[in-house]
PDB file of N, CA, C and O in Angstrom:
ATOM      1  N   MET A   1     -46.295  11.245 -40.285  1.00  0.00           N
ATOM      2  CA  MET A   1     -46.624  10.903 -38.922  1.00  0.00           C
ATOM      3  C   MET A   1     -47.375  12.036 -38.225  1.00  0.00           C
ATOM      4  O   MET A   1     -48.346  11.760 -37.521  1.00  0.00           O
ATOM      5  N   PRO A   2     -46.971  13.301 -38.389  1.00  0.00           N
ATOM      6  CA  PRO A   2     -47.748  14.358 -37.737  1.00  0.00           C
ATOM      7  C   PRO A   2     -49.200  14.408 -38.211  1.00  0.00           C
ATOM      8  O   PRO A   2     -50.103  14.691 -37.423  1.00  0.00           O
ATOM      9  N   ALA A   3     -49.423  14.134 -39.490  1.00  0.00           N
ATOM     10  CA  ALA A   3     -50.795  14.141 -40.001  1.00  0.00           C
ATOM     11  C   ALA A   3     -51.622  13.048 -39.338  1.00  0.00           C
ATOM     12  O   ALA A   3     -52.782  13.276 -38.996  1.00  0.00           O
ATOM     13  N   ALA A   4     -51.050  11.878 -39.156  1.00  0.00           N
ATOM     14  CA  ALA A   4     -51.775  10.782 -38.514  1.00  0.00           C
ATOM     15  C   ALA A   4     -52.085  11.114 -37.057  1.00  0.00           C
ATOM     16  O   ALA A   4     -53.163  10.788 -36.559  1.00  0.00           O
ATOM     17  N   ILE A   5     -51.147  11.759 -36.380  1.00  0.00           N
ATOM     18  CA  ILE A   5     -51.381  12.135 -34.987  1.00  0.00           C
ATOM     19  C   ILE A   5     -52.517  13.151 -34.910  1.00  0.00           C
ATOM     20  O   ILE A   5     -53.399  13.037 -34.058  1.00  0.00           O
ATOM     21  N   LEU A   6     -52.496  14.138 -35.791  1.00  0.00           N
ATOM     22  CA  LEU A   6     -53.542  15.164 -35.770  1.00  0.00           C
ATOM     23  C   LEU A   6     -54.910  14.609 -36.180  1.00  0.00           C
ATOM     24  O   LEU A   6     -55.928  14.971 -35.591  1.00  0.00           O
ATOM     25  N   LEU A   7     -54.932  13.744 -37.174  1.00  0.00           N
ATOM     26  CA  LEU A   7     -56.210  13.225 -37.651  1.00  0.00           C
ATOM     27  C   LEU A   7     -56.813  12.181 -36.718  1.00  0.00           C
ATOM     28  O   LEU A   7     -58.032  12.129 -36.555  1.00  0.00           O
ATOM     29  N   LEU A   8     -55.975  11.351 -36.105  1.00  0.00           N
ATOM     30  CA  LEU A   8     -56.490  10.277 -35.264  1.00  0.00           C
ATOM     31  C   LEU A   8     -56.705  10.691 -33.810  1.00  0.00           C
ATOM     32  O   LEU A   8     -57.360   9.972 -33.055  1.00  0.00           O
ATOM     33  N   GLY A   9     -56.170  11.824 -33.415  1.00  0.00           N
ATOM     34  CA  GLY A   9     -56.336  12.294 -32.042  1.00  0.00           C
ATOM     35  C   GLY A   9     -57.793  12.417 -31.628  1.00  0.00           C
ATOM     36  O   GLY A   9     -58.181  11.856 -30.603  1.00  0.00           O
ATOM     37  N   PRO A  10     -58.618  13.136 -32.392  1.00  0.00           N
ATOM     38  CA  PRO A  10     -60.028  13.270 -32.013  1.00  0.00           C
ATOM     39  C   PRO A  10     -60.801  11.949 -32.034  1.00  0.00           C
ATOM     40  O   PRO A  10     -61.845  11.832 -31.393  1.00  0.00           O
ATOM     41  N   VAL A  11     -60.297  10.968 -32.760  1.00  0.00           N
ATOM     42  CA  VAL A  11     -60.964   9.668 -32.804  1.00  0.00           C
ATOM     43  C   VAL A  11     -60.638   8.857 -31.556  1.00  0.00           C
ATOM     44  O   VAL A  11     -61.523   8.250 -30.952  1.00  0.00           O
ATOM     45  N   PHE A  12     -59.357   8.850 -31.170  1.00  0.00           N
ATOM     46  CA  PHE A  12     -58.928   8.005 -30.063  1.00  0.00           C
ATOM     47  C   PHE A  12     -59.157   8.622 -28.688  1.00  0.00           C
ATOM     48  O   PHE A  12     -59.267   7.890 -27.704  1.00  0.00           O
ATOM     49  N   LEU A  13     -59.230   9.930 -28.595  1.00  0.00           N
ATOM     50  CA  LEU A  13     -59.383  10.582 -27.304  1.00  0.00           C
ATOM     51  C   LEU A  13     -60.673  10.167 -26.588  1.00  0.00           C
ATOM     52  O   LEU A  13     -60.604   9.790 -25.419  1.00  0.00           O
ATOM     53  N   PRO A  14     -61.836  10.219 -27.227  1.00  0.00           N
ATOM     54  CA  PRO A  14     -63.048   9.772 -26.527  1.00  0.00           C
ATOM     55  C   PRO A  14     -63.017   8.284 -26.177  1.00  0.00           C
ATOM     56  O   PRO A  14     -63.543   7.875 -25.142  1.00  0.00           O
ATOM     57  N   LEU A  15     -62.399   7.477 -27.041  1.00  0.00           N
ATOM     58  CA  LEU A  15     -62.293   6.048 -26.735  1.00  0.00           C
ATOM     59  C   LEU A  15     -61.424   5.810 -25.514  1.00  0.00           C
ATOM     60  O   LEU A  15     -61.758   4.988 -24.660  1.00  0.00           O
ATOM     61  N   ALA A  16     -60.315   6.524 -25.427  1.00  0.00           N
ATOM     62  CA  ALA A  16     -59.412   6.377 -24.287  1.00  0.00           C
ATOM     63  C   ALA A  16     -60.091   6.828 -23.000  1.00  0.00           C
ATOM     64  O   ALA A  16     -59.945   6.184 -21.961  1.00  0.00           O
ATOM     65  N   GLU A  17     -60.827   7.923 -23.064  1.00  0.00           N
ATOM     66  CA  GLU A  17     -61.533   8.391 -21.878  1.00  0.00           C
ATOM     67  C   GLU A  17     -62.627   7.419 -21.466  1.00  0.00           C
ATOM     68  O   GLU A  17     -62.884   7.251 -20.274  1.00  0.00           O
ATOM     69  N   ALA A  18     -63.271   6.780 -22.428  1.00  0.00           N
ATOM     70  CA  ALA A  18     -64.346   5.833 -22.118  1.00  0.00           C
ATOM     71  C   ALA A  18     -63.824   4.603 -21.386  1.00  0.00           C
ATOM     72  O   ALA A  18     -64.527   4.043 -20.545  1.00  0.00           O
ATOM     73  N   ILE A  19     -62.601   4.175 -21.692  1.00  0.00           N
ATOM     74  CA  ILE A  19     -62.057   2.992 -21.019  1.00  0.00           C
ATOM     75  C   ILE A  19     -61.068   3.373 -19.918  1.00  0.00           C
ATOM     76  O   ILE A  19     -60.355   2.520 -19.390  1.00  0.00           O
ATOM     77  N   HIS A  20     -61.034   4.674 -19.574  1.00  0.00           N
ATOM     78  CA  HIS A  20     -60.184   5.192 -18.493  1.00  0.00           C
ATOM     79  C   HIS A  20     -58.702   4.928 -18.746  1.00  0.00           C
ATOM     80  O   HIS A  20     -57.965   4.558 -17.832  1.00  0.00           O
ATOM     81  N   LEU A  21     -58.278   5.118 -19.977  1.00  0.00           N
ATOM     82  CA  LEU A  21     -56.876   4.980 -20.349  1.00  0.00           C
ATOM     83  C   LEU A  21     -56.188   6.320 -20.125  1.00  0.00           C
ATOM     84  O   LEU A  21     -56.706   7.359 -20.532  1.00  0.00           O
ATOM     85  N   ASP A  22     -55.038   6.302 -19.486  1.00  0.00           N
ATOM     86  CA  ASP A  22     -54.295   7.529 -19.243  1.00  0.00           C
ATOM     87  C   ASP A  22     -53.892   8.142 -20.585  1.00  0.00           C
ATOM     88  O   ASP A  22     -53.454   7.436 -21.493  1.00  0.00           O
ATOM     89  N   LEU A  23     -54.043   9.454 -20.699  1.00  0.00           N
ATOM     90  CA  LEU A  23     -53.784  10.119 -21.981  1.00  0.00           C
ATOM     91  C   LEU A  23     -52.303  10.135 -22.335  1.00  0.00           C
ATOM     92  O   LEU A  23     -51.946  10.144 -23.513  1.00  0.00           O
ATOM     93  N   VAL A  24     -51.445  10.138 -21.329  1.00  0.00           N
ATOM     94  CA  VAL A  24     -50.004  10.052 -21.607  1.00  0.00           C
ATOM     95  C   VAL A  24     -49.681   8.687 -22.207  1.00  0.00           C
ATOM     96  O   VAL A  24     -48.917   8.589 -23.167  1.00  0.00           O
ATOM     97  N   GLN A  25     -50.267   7.635 -21.637  1.00  0.00           N
ATOM     98  CA  GLN A  25     -50.047   6.296 -22.176  1.00  0.00           C
ATOM     99  C   GLN A  25     -50.579   6.202 -23.606  1.00  0.00           C
ATOM    100  O   GLN A  25     -49.946   5.591 -24.467  1.00  0.00           O
ATOM    101  N   LEU A  26     -51.728   6.799 -23.853  1.00  0.00           N
ATOM    102  CA  LEU A  26     -52.273   6.812 -25.213  1.00  0.00           C
ATOM    103  C   LEU A  26     -51.321   7.498 -26.177  1.00  0.00           C
ATOM    104  O   LEU A  26     -51.093   7.002 -27.280  1.00  0.00           O
ATOM    105  N   GLY A  27     -50.765   8.627 -25.776  1.00  0.00           N
ATOM    106  CA  GLY A  27     -49.833   9.348 -26.640  1.00  0.00           C
ATOM    107  C   GLY A  27     -48.575   8.565 -26.925  1.00  0.00           C
ATOM    108  O   GLY A  27     -48.087   8.552 -28.055  1.00  0.00           O
ATOM    109  N   VAL A  28     -48.042   7.908 -25.901  1.00  0.00           N
ATOM    110  CA  VAL A  28     -46.827   7.109 -26.089  1.00  0.00           C
ATOM    111  C   VAL A  28     -47.119   5.914 -26.995  1.00  0.00           C
ATOM    112  O   VAL A  28     -46.327   5.588 -27.879  1.00  0.00           O
ATOM    113  N   MET A  29     -48.250   5.271 -26.771  1.00  0.00           N
ATOM    114  CA  MET A  29     -48.607   4.117 -27.593  1.00  0.00           C
ATOM    115  C   MET A  29     -48.821   4.510 -29.053  1.00  0.00           C
ATOM    116  O   MET A  29     -48.370   3.809 -29.958  1.00  0.00           O
ATOM    117  N   ARG A  30     -49.507   5.631 -29.282  1.00  0.00           N
ATOM    118  CA  ARG A  30     -49.738   6.071 -30.664  1.00  0.00           C
ATOM    119  C   ARG A  30     -48.438   6.421 -31.361  1.00  0.00           C
ATOM    120  O   ARG A  30     -48.218   6.038 -32.510  1.00  0.00           O
ATOM    121  N   THR A  31     -47.573   7.152 -30.661  1.00  0.00           N
ATOM    122  CA  THR A  31     -46.306   7.564 -31.266  1.00  0.00           C
ATOM    123  C   THR A  31     -45.428   6.357 -31.578  1.00  0.00           C
ATOM    124  O   THR A  31     -44.829   6.284 -32.651  1.00  0.00           O
ATOM    125  N   LEU A  32     -45.351   5.422 -30.655  1.00  0.00           N
ATOM    126  CA  LEU A  32     -44.536   4.224 -30.885  1.00  0.00           C
ATOM    127  C   LEU A  32     -45.115   3.371 -32.007  1.00  0.00           C
ATOM    128  O   LEU A  32     -44.366   2.855 -32.837  1.00  0.00           O
ATOM    129  N   ASN A  33     -46.416   3.218 -32.045  1.00  0.00           N
ATOM    130  CA  ASN A  33     -47.036   2.451 -33.131  1.00  0.00           C
ATOM    131  C   ASN A  33     -46.775   3.087 -34.491  1.00  0.00           C
ATOM    132  O   ASN A  33     -46.475   2.383 -35.456  1.00  0.00           O
ATOM    133  N   LEU A  34     -46.885   4.401 -34.578  1.00  0.00           N
ATOM    134  CA  LEU A  34     -46.623   5.071 -35.846  1.00  0.00           C
ATOM    135  C   LEU A  34     -45.147   4.970 -36.229  1.00  0.00           C
ATOM    136  O   LEU A  34     -44.821   4.824 -37.407  1.00  0.00           O
ATOM    137  N   ALA A  35     -44.263   5.046 -35.246  1.00  0.00           N
ATOM    138  CA  ALA A  35     -42.833   4.912 -35.533  1.00  0.00           C
ATOM    139  C   ALA A  35     -42.507   3.505 -36.029  1.00  0.00           C
ATOM    140  O   ALA A  35     -41.723   3.340 -36.963  1.00  0.00           O
ATOM    141  N   ILE A  36     -43.104   2.501 -35.409  1.00  0.00           N
ATOM    142  CA  ILE A  36     -42.889   1.122 -35.862  1.00  0.00           C
ATOM    143  C   ILE A  36     -43.386   0.962 -37.295  1.00  0.00           C
ATOM    144  O   ILE A  36     -42.760   0.271 -38.100  1.00  0.00           O
ATOM    145  N   GLY A  37     -44.494   1.590 -37.608  1.00  0.00           N
ATOM    146  CA  GLY A  37     -45.034   1.516 -38.963  1.00  0.00           C
ATOM    147  C   GLY A  37     -44.142   2.158 -40.007  1.00  0.00           C
ATOM    148  O   GLY A  37     -44.211   1.806 -41.185  1.00  0.00           O
ATOM    149  N   LEU A  38     -43.300   3.098 -39.587  1.00  0.00           N
ATOM    150  CA  LEU A  38     -42.423   3.765 -40.549  1.00  0.00           C
ATOM    151  C   LEU A  38     -41.244   2.911 -40.994  1.00  0.00           C
ATOM    152  O   LEU A  38     -40.700   3.129 -42.077  1.00  0.00           O
ATOM    153  N   PHE A  39     -40.842   1.943 -40.176  1.00  0.00           N
ATOM    154  CA  PHE A  39     -39.672   1.157 -40.576  1.00  0.00           C
ATOM    155  C   PHE A  39     -39.944  -0.335 -40.713  1.00  0.00           C
ATOM    156  O   PHE A  39     -39.006  -1.129 -40.781  1.00  0.00           O
ATOM    157  N   THR A  40     -41.217  -0.727 -40.755  1.00  0.00           N
ATOM    158  CA  THR A  40     -41.524  -2.135 -40.992  1.00  0.00           C
ATOM    159  C   THR A  40     -42.174  -2.308 -42.362  1.00  0.00           C
ATOM    160  O   THR A  40     -42.946  -1.454 -42.797  1.00  0.00           O
ATOM    161  N   PRO A  41     -41.864  -3.405 -43.038  1.00  0.00           N
ATOM    162  CA  PRO A  41     -42.498  -3.664 -44.326  1.00  0.00           C
ATOM    163  C   PRO A  41     -43.974  -3.995 -44.118  1.00  0.00           C
ATOM    164  O   PRO A  41     -44.328  -4.408 -43.014  1.00  0.00           O
ATOM    165  N   PRO A  42     -44.815  -3.849 -45.059  1.00  0.00           N
ATOM    166  CA  PRO A  42     -44.625  -3.503 -46.451  1.00  0.00           C
ATOM    167  C   PRO A  42     -44.779  -2.012 -46.746  1.00  0.00           C
ATOM    168  O   PRO A  42     -44.554  -1.598 -47.884  1.00  0.00           O
ATOM    169  N   VAL A  43     -45.153  -1.193 -45.761  1.00  0.00           N
ATOM    170  CA  VAL A  43     -45.436   0.207 -46.037  1.00  0.00           C
ATOM    171  C   VAL A  43     -44.314   1.129 -45.559  1.00  0.00           C
ATOM    172  O   VAL A  43     -44.336   2.316 -45.884  1.00  0.00           O
ATOM    173  N   GLY A  44     -43.359   0.642 -44.820  1.00  0.00           N
ATOM    174  CA  GLY A  44     -42.352   1.468 -44.164  1.00  0.00           C
ATOM    175  C   GLY A  44     -41.609   2.409 -45.081  1.00  0.00           C
ATOM    176  O   GLY A  44     -40.680   2.004 -45.780  1.00  0.00           O
ATOM    177  N   THR A  45     -42.017   3.669 -45.079  1.00  0.00           N
ATOM    178  CA  THR A  45     -41.409   4.637 -45.981  1.00  0.00           C
ATOM    179  C   THR A  45     -39.938   4.873 -45.656  1.00  0.00           C
ATOM    180  O   THR A  45     -39.121   4.997 -46.568  1.00  0.00           O
ATOM    181  N   THR A  46     -39.590   4.936 -44.382  1.00  0.00           N
ATOM    182  CA  THR A  46     -38.184   5.155 -44.046  1.00  0.00           C
ATOM    183  C   THR A  46     -37.336   3.943 -44.420  1.00  0.00           C
ATOM    184  O   THR A  46     -36.147   4.080 -44.709  1.00  0.00           O
ATOM    185  N   LEU A  47     -37.937   2.776 -44.415  1.00  0.00           N
ATOM    186  CA  LEU A  47     -37.227   1.571 -44.852  1.00  0.00           C
ATOM    187  C   LEU A  47     -36.838   1.693 -46.324  1.00  0.00           C
ATOM    188  O   LEU A  47     -35.697   1.412 -46.691  1.00  0.00           O
ATOM    189  N   PHE A  48     -37.770   2.105 -47.158  1.00  0.00           N
ATOM    190  CA  PHE A  48     -37.500   2.245 -48.581  1.00  0.00           C
ATOM    191  C   PHE A  48     -36.512   3.377 -48.859  1.00  0.00           C
ATOM    192  O   PHE A  48     -35.626   3.242 -49.703  1.00  0.00           O
ATOM    193  N   ILE A  49     -36.669   4.482 -48.149  1.00  0.00           N
ATOM    194  CA  ILE A  49     -35.775   5.616 -48.352  1.00  0.00           C
ATOM    195  C   ILE A  49     -34.348   5.270 -47.958  1.00  0.00           C
ATOM    196  O   ILE A  49     -33.409   5.566 -48.696  1.00  0.00           O
ATOM    197  N   SER A  50     -34.181   4.641 -46.788  1.00  0.00           N
ATOM    198  CA  SER A  50     -32.825   4.306 -46.335  1.00  0.00           C
ATOM    199  C   SER A  50     -32.179   3.248 -47.230  1.00  0.00           C
ATOM    200  O   SER A  50     -30.975   3.306 -47.482  1.00  0.00           O
ATOM    201  N   SER A  51     -32.957   2.294 -47.706  1.00  0.00           N
ATOM    202  CA  SER A  51     -32.409   1.285 -48.615  1.00  0.00           C
ATOM    203  C   SER A  51     -31.970   1.910 -49.936  1.00  0.00           C
ATOM    204  O   SER A  51     -30.947   1.520 -50.499  1.00  0.00           O
ATOM    205  N   THR A  52     -32.730   2.866 -50.423  1.00  0.00           N
ATOM    206  CA  THR A  52     -32.378   3.541 -51.668  1.00  0.00           C
ATOM    207  C   THR A  52     -31.119   4.382 -51.496  1.00  0.00           C
ATOM    208  O   THR A  52     -30.233   4.356 -52.350  1.00  0.00           O
ATOM    209  N   ILE A  53     -31.038   5.124 -50.401  1.00  0.00           N
ATOM    210  CA  ILE A  53     -29.865   5.968 -50.163  1.00  0.00           C
ATOM    211  C   ILE A  53     -28.606   5.113 -50.015  1.00  0.00           C
ATOM    212  O   ILE A  53     -27.555   5.454 -50.557  1.00  0.00           O
ATOM    213  N   ALA A  54     -28.711   4.009 -49.284  1.00  0.00           N
ATOM    214  CA  ALA A  54     -27.550   3.148 -49.056  1.00  0.00           C
ATOM    215  C   ALA A  54     -27.267   2.219 -50.234  1.00  0.00           C
ATOM    216  O   ALA A  54     -26.243   1.536 -50.260  1.00  0.00           O
ATOM    217  N   GLU A  55     -28.175   2.196 -51.206  1.00  0.00           N
ATOM    218  CA  GLU A  55     -28.044   1.319 -52.373  1.00  0.00           C
ATOM    219  C   GLU A  55     -27.915  -0.146 -51.958  1.00  0.00           C
ATOM    220  O   GLU A  55     -27.048  -0.878 -52.434  1.00  0.00           O
ATOM    221  N   ILE A  56     -28.805  -0.543 -51.059  1.00  0.00           N
ATOM    222  CA  ILE A  56     -28.857  -1.916 -50.543  1.00  0.00           C
ATOM    223  C   ILE A  56     -30.252  -2.458 -50.835  1.00  0.00           C
ATOM    224  O   ILE A  56     -31.229  -1.708 -50.850  1.00  0.00           O
ATOM    225  N   LYS A  57     -30.336  -3.764 -51.067  1.00  0.00           N
ATOM    226  CA  LYS A  57     -31.642  -4.386 -51.280  1.00  0.00           C
ATOM    227  C   LYS A  57     -32.477  -4.270 -50.005  1.00  0.00           C
ATOM    228  O   LYS A  57     -31.950  -4.299 -48.893  1.00  0.00           O
ATOM    229  N   ILE A  58     -33.779  -4.138 -50.191  1.00  0.00           N
ATOM    230  CA  ILE A  58     -34.677  -4.014 -49.043  1.00  0.00           C
ATOM    231  C   ILE A  58     -34.632  -5.282 -48.196  1.00  0.00           C
ATOM    232  O   ILE A  58     -34.736  -5.209 -46.972  1.00  0.00           O
ATOM    233  N   GLU A  59     -34.479  -6.432 -48.827  1.00  0.00           N
ATOM    234  CA  GLU A  59     -34.416  -7.689 -48.083  1.00  0.00           C
ATOM    235  C   GLU A  59     -33.234  -7.698 -47.107  1.00  0.00           C
ATOM    236  O   GLU A  59     -33.357  -8.164 -45.974  1.00  0.00           O
ATOM    237  N   ASP A  60     -32.085  -7.177 -47.562  1.00  0.00           N
ATOM    238  CA  ASP A  60     -30.910  -7.123 -46.689  1.00  0.00           C
ATOM    239  C   ASP A  60     -31.125  -6.149 -45.529  1.00  0.00           C
ATOM    240  O   ASP A  60     -30.685  -6.400 -44.407  1.00  0.00           O
ATOM    241  N   THR A  61     -31.797  -5.048 -45.810  1.00  0.00           N
ATOM    242  CA  THR A  61     -32.077  -4.077 -44.763  1.00  0.00           C
ATOM    243  C   THR A  61     -33.024  -4.662 -43.726  1.00  0.00           C
ATOM    244  O   THR A  61     -32.837  -4.467 -42.525  1.00  0.00           O
ATOM    245  N   VAL A  62     -34.039  -5.379 -44.192  1.00  0.00           N
ATOM    246  CA  VAL A  62     -35.001  -5.995 -43.263  1.00  0.00           C
ATOM    247  C   VAL A  62     -34.304  -7.026 -42.381  1.00  0.00           C
ATOM    248  O   VAL A  62     -34.575  -7.097 -41.182  1.00  0.00           O
ATOM    249  N   LYS A  63     -33.421  -7.816 -42.953  1.00  0.00           N
ATOM    250  CA  LYS A  63     -32.682  -8.801 -42.152  1.00  0.00           C
ATOM    251  C   LYS A  63     -31.820  -8.120 -41.100  1.00  0.00           C
ATOM    252  O   LYS A  63     -31.727  -8.596 -39.968  1.00  0.00           O
ATOM    253  N   ALA A  64     -31.192  -7.012 -41.466  1.00  0.00           N
ATOM    254  CA  ALA A  64     -30.346  -6.299 -40.515  1.00  0.00           C
ATOM    255  C   ALA A  64     -31.170  -5.626 -39.416  1.00  0.00           C
ATOM    256  O   ALA A  64     -30.689  -5.449 -38.296  1.00  0.00           O
ATOM    257  N   LEU A  65     -32.389  -5.257 -39.731  1.00  0.00           N
ATOM    258  CA  LEU A  65     -33.243  -4.585 -38.759  1.00  0.00           C
ATOM    259  C   LEU A  65     -34.054  -5.531 -37.876  1.00  0.00           C
ATOM    260  O   LEU A  65     -34.783  -5.069 -36.999  1.00  0.00           O
ATOM    261  N   MET A  66     -33.947  -6.818 -38.081  1.00  0.00           N
ATOM    262  CA  MET A  66     -34.754  -7.775 -37.325  1.00  0.00           C
ATOM    263  C   MET A  66     -34.628  -7.614 -35.800  1.00  0.00           C
ATOM    264  O   MET A  66     -35.651  -7.664 -35.118  1.00  0.00           O
ATOM    265  N   PRO A  67     -33.434  -7.425 -35.234  1.00  0.00           N
ATOM    266  CA  PRO A  67     -33.365  -7.208 -33.778  1.00  0.00           C
ATOM    267  C   PRO A  67     -34.121  -5.952 -33.332  1.00  0.00           C
ATOM    268  O   PRO A  67     -34.701  -5.927 -32.246  1.00  0.00           O
ATOM    269  N   PHE A  68     -34.114  -4.922 -34.164  1.00  0.00           N
ATOM    270  CA  PHE A  68     -34.835  -3.694 -33.824  1.00  0.00           C
ATOM    271  C   PHE A  68     -36.344  -3.909 -33.883  1.00  0.00           C
ATOM    272  O   PHE A  68     -37.083  -3.342 -33.077  1.00  0.00           O
ATOM    273  N   TYR A  69     -36.803  -4.721 -34.829  1.00  0.00           N
ATOM    274  CA  TYR A  69     -38.229  -5.048 -34.890  1.00  0.00           C
ATOM    275  C   TYR A  69     -38.665  -5.756 -33.617  1.00  0.00           C
ATOM    276  O   TYR A  69     -39.683  -5.411 -33.017  1.00  0.00           O
ATOM    277  N   ILE A  70     -37.884  -6.748 -33.212  1.00  0.00           N
ATOM    278  CA  ILE A  70     -38.221  -7.516 -32.013  1.00  0.00           C
ATOM    279  C   ILE A  70     -38.223  -6.618 -30.779  1.00  0.00           C
ATOM    280  O   ILE A  70     -39.137  -6.689 -29.958  1.00  0.00           O
ATOM    281  N   CYS A  71     -37.213  -5.784 -30.649  1.00  0.00           N
ATOM    282  CA  CYS A  71     -37.122  -4.874 -29.506  1.00  0.00           C
ATOM    283  C   CYS A  71     -38.284  -3.888 -29.503  1.00  0.00           C
ATOM    284  O   CYS A  71     -38.859  -3.624 -28.448  1.00  0.00           O
ATOM    285  N   SER A  72     -38.632  -3.352 -30.633  1.00  0.00           N
ATOM    286  CA  SER A  72     -39.735  -2.396 -30.718  1.00  0.00           C
ATOM    287  C   SER A  72     -41.061  -3.040 -30.328  1.00  0.00           C
ATOM    288  O   SER A  72     -41.867  -2.442 -29.615  1.00  0.00           O
ATOM    289  N   LEU A  73     -41.274  -4.240 -30.793  1.00  0.00           N
ATOM    290  CA  LEU A  73     -42.516  -4.924 -30.444  1.00  0.00           C
ATOM    291  C   LEU A  73     -42.564  -5.275 -28.958  1.00  0.00           C
ATOM    292  O   LEU A  73     -43.624  -5.197 -28.338  1.00  0.00           O
ATOM    293  N   LEU A  74     -41.430  -5.658 -28.389  1.00  0.00           N
ATOM    294  CA  LEU A  74     -41.394  -5.932 -26.952  1.00  0.00           C
ATOM    295  C   LEU A  74     -41.676  -4.676 -26.135  1.00  0.00           C
ATOM    296  O   LEU A  74     -42.409  -4.727 -25.147  1.00  0.00           O
ATOM    297  N   VAL A  75     -41.100  -3.558 -26.541  1.00  0.00           N
ATOM    298  CA  VAL A  75     -41.368  -2.289 -25.847  1.00  0.00           C
ATOM    299  C   VAL A  75     -42.845  -1.912 -25.984  1.00  0.00           C
ATOM    300  O   VAL A  75     -43.455  -1.432 -25.029  1.00  0.00           O
ATOM    301  N   MET A  76     -43.411  -2.128 -27.154  1.00  0.00           N
ATOM    302  CA  MET A  76     -44.827  -1.827 -27.348  1.00  0.00           C
ATOM    303  C   MET A  76     -45.696  -2.689 -26.450  1.00  0.00           C
ATOM    304  O   MET A  76     -46.669  -2.202 -25.874  1.00  0.00           O
ATOM    305  N   LEU A  77     -45.358  -3.954 -26.326  1.00  0.00           N
ATOM    306  CA  LEU A  77     -46.106  -4.835 -25.429  1.00  0.00           C
ATOM    307  C   LEU A  77     -45.969  -4.401 -23.977  1.00  0.00           C
ATOM    308  O   LEU A  77     -46.947  -4.407 -23.230  1.00  0.00           O
ATOM    309  N   LEU A  78     -44.763  -4.024 -23.577  1.00  0.00           N
ATOM    310  CA  LEU A  78     -44.560  -3.561 -22.205  1.00  0.00           C
ATOM    311  C   LEU A  78     -45.374  -2.306 -21.922  1.00  0.00           C
ATOM    312  O   LEU A  78     -46.021  -2.209 -20.879  1.00  0.00           O
ATOM    313  N   ILE A  79     -45.349  -1.359 -22.828  1.00  0.00           N
ATOM    314  CA  ILE A  79     -46.095  -0.114 -22.619  1.00  0.00           C
ATOM    315  C   ILE A  79     -47.598  -0.385 -22.616  1.00  0.00           C
ATOM    316  O   ILE A  79     -48.336   0.236 -21.850  1.00  0.00           O
ATOM    317  N   SER A  80     -48.050  -1.293 -23.453  1.00  0.00           N
ATOM    318  CA  SER A  80     -49.478  -1.576 -23.546  1.00  0.00           C
ATOM    319  C   SER A  80     -50.005  -2.294 -22.317  1.00  0.00           C
ATOM    320  O   SER A  80     -51.089  -1.975 -21.829  1.00  0.00           O
ATOM    321  N   TYR A  81     -49.250  -3.262 -21.811  1.00  0.00           N
ATOM    322  CA  TYR A  81     -49.761  -4.103 -20.741  1.00  0.00           C
ATOM    323  C   TYR A  81     -49.225  -3.760 -19.357  1.00  0.00           C
ATOM    324  O   TYR A  81     -49.650  -4.354 -18.366  1.00  0.00           O
ATOM    325  N   MET A  82     -48.302  -2.814 -19.279  1.00  0.00           N
ATOM    326  CA  MET A  82     -47.797  -2.356 -17.982  1.00  0.00           C
ATOM    327  C   MET A  82     -47.934  -0.837 -17.931  1.00  0.00           C
ATOM    328  O   MET A  82     -46.949  -0.129 -18.140  1.00  0.00           O
ATOM    329  N   PRO A  83     -49.114  -0.327 -17.662  1.00  0.00           N
ATOM    330  CA  PRO A  83     -49.333   1.116 -17.701  1.00  0.00           C
ATOM    331  C   PRO A  83     -48.503   1.889 -16.695  1.00  0.00           C
ATOM    332  O   PRO A  83     -48.331   3.098 -16.848  1.00  0.00           O
ATOM    333  N   VAL A  84     -47.983   1.230 -15.675  1.00  0.00           N
ATOM    334  CA  VAL A  84     -47.154   1.918 -14.690  1.00  0.00           C
ATOM    335  C   VAL A  84     -45.911   2.515 -15.322  1.00  0.00           C
ATOM    336  O   VAL A  84     -45.314   3.426 -14.749  1.00  0.00           O
ATOM    337  N   LEU A  85     -45.508   2.031 -16.479  1.00  0.00           N
ATOM    338  CA  LEU A  85     -44.319   2.554 -17.156  1.00  0.00           C
ATOM    339  C   LEU A  85     -44.551   3.928 -17.775  1.00  0.00           C
ATOM    340  O   LEU A  85     -43.593   4.662 -18.016  1.00  0.00           O
ATOM    341  N   THR A  86     -45.802   4.287 -18.035  1.00  0.00           N
ATOM    342  CA  THR A  86     -46.057   5.550 -18.710  1.00  0.00           C
ATOM    343  C   THR A  86     -47.011   6.475 -17.957  1.00  0.00           C
ATOM    344  O   THR A  86     -47.068   7.665 -18.268  1.00  0.00           O
ATOM    345  N   ILE A  87     -47.738   5.985 -17.006  1.00  0.00           N
ATOM    346  CA  ILE A  87     -48.742   6.811 -16.325  1.00  0.00           C
ATOM    347  C   ILE A  87     -48.040   7.853 -15.451  1.00  0.00           C
ATOM    348  O   ILE A  87     -47.082   7.555 -14.736  1.00  0.00           O
ATOM    349  N   THR A  88     -48.548   9.076 -15.533  1.00  0.00           N
ATOM    350  CA  THR A  88     -47.991  10.150 -14.718  1.00  0.00           C
ATOM    351  C   THR A  88     -48.566  10.062 -13.295  1.00  0.00           C
ATOM    352  O   THR A  88     -49.719   9.671 -13.110  1.00  0.00           O
ATOM    353  N   PRO A  89     -47.761  10.425 -12.302  1.00  0.00           N
ATOM    354  CA  PRO A  89     -48.257  10.327 -10.914  1.00  0.00           C
ATOM    355  C   PRO A  89     -49.299  11.367 -10.592  1.00  0.00           C
ATOM    356  O   PRO A  89     -49.805  11.408  -9.471  1.00  0.00           O
TER     357      PRO A  89
END
């Protein structure tokens, strides 16, 4: 995740400034998106690691995490479409 933040920062910064997106909101959105990517299939590395450590099938882990997926996506939608939640005064 730190590598993605460092590599994608210079790409997204000019785009955010061009559309007048608050940089704090951009940072929160990027961090949340990368975190969601870590625990959702098919690439979620933490999903595979935790399933291996717990010796549980990935399918069972995904079923147990379904409420967290829904909550994470709802929070992402709120942050994306309600900038008042993240914009600094």
